[in-house]
N, C-alpha and C positions, 0 to 999 in steps of 0.2 A: 942924345943927351949924355953928358958926362955925370959922374957921381955927384958933384956939387949941385948940378941942376936937379937931379933926382931927389937929393936931400931937401932942396928948397921946395920942390913940388910936394913931397911928402909932408913937409911942415905946413904948407898951405892947406892940406887936407887933414891936418891934425894928427898925423902919423909920426911917431918918433922912430927914427931909424938910427941904428948903430952902424957906423961905417965898418966894413970888413966882416960883418956877420952874414953868412950865406948858408942857407939850409936847403940843399938840393931836393930833399923829400917834400918839403913844404912847397917849393916852386913847382915840382912835378904835379902836386895835387891842385894847386891854384890853376895851373895850365889845363888840367883835366876839367875843372869846373868851367873855365872859359870856353873850352871846346864843346862841352856838353850843352852849355847855354846857347852857343852859336848854332849847334844842330837844332835845338828846339826853336830858336828864333826863325830859322829858315824852314821850319816844318818838316824836318827830315825824320822819317820813321826809324825806329830802333834797328830793324833789319837792314835798312840802308846805311845806318851809322856803322854797323858791324861790317858790312861790305866795303864801305869807304875806307875804314881803318885797315882793311886787308890790302889796300892798294899802296901801302907804305912798307915795302919789304925790307928796306934798310933799317927803319925804326924797329920793325918786328924782330929782325935778326939780332940787332944789338940788345933789345930787351930780353929775348930768350937767352942770349949768352950771359947777360948780367943777372937776370932774375929767374930764369927757368920758365918764363911764360911771357906772353905779350902784355906786359904790365901797363903800358900806355893805353892800349885799347880797353883792358880790364877796368882801369880807373875811370876812363871816360864813360863807359857803359854803366858803371856803378853810380856815378853822379847823374847820368842821363835818367836812369831808373828812379832815383830819388826825386828828381825834378818832375818826372812823369807822374809819380804817385801824388805829389803835391797838386799837380794840375788836375788829376782825376778826382781827388777828394775835396779840392777847394781849400785844403789846409795849407799851412805855412811850409815852405821848403826847409828841410833840415839836412844839413850836410852829413854825408855818411862817414866823414872823417872825424875821429874822436877828438883830435886837437882843436876842433872848432866848436865842440859842444860846450854849452854854458856850465 
């Protein structure tokens, strides 16, 4: 999809998009949420998520170079844990990311 198609799709869902605005940190966190949710949907245990994330050495190397840690894995596990807490308590999921808090 090109940008115009994405804007039309966003409008259909009631989302206002501003062309040209790109927030890589927000994108990184949204991807972490999607990855964590996918791991939960497939019933993958936390230890296995940790192991699976270690099978991406290029991502790890780039993260360590840029952030000093394997940030992608850290974010996914942080969200995974928040989702697991909601599952265990029967409470509502609350994102661990401040920018998403009410």
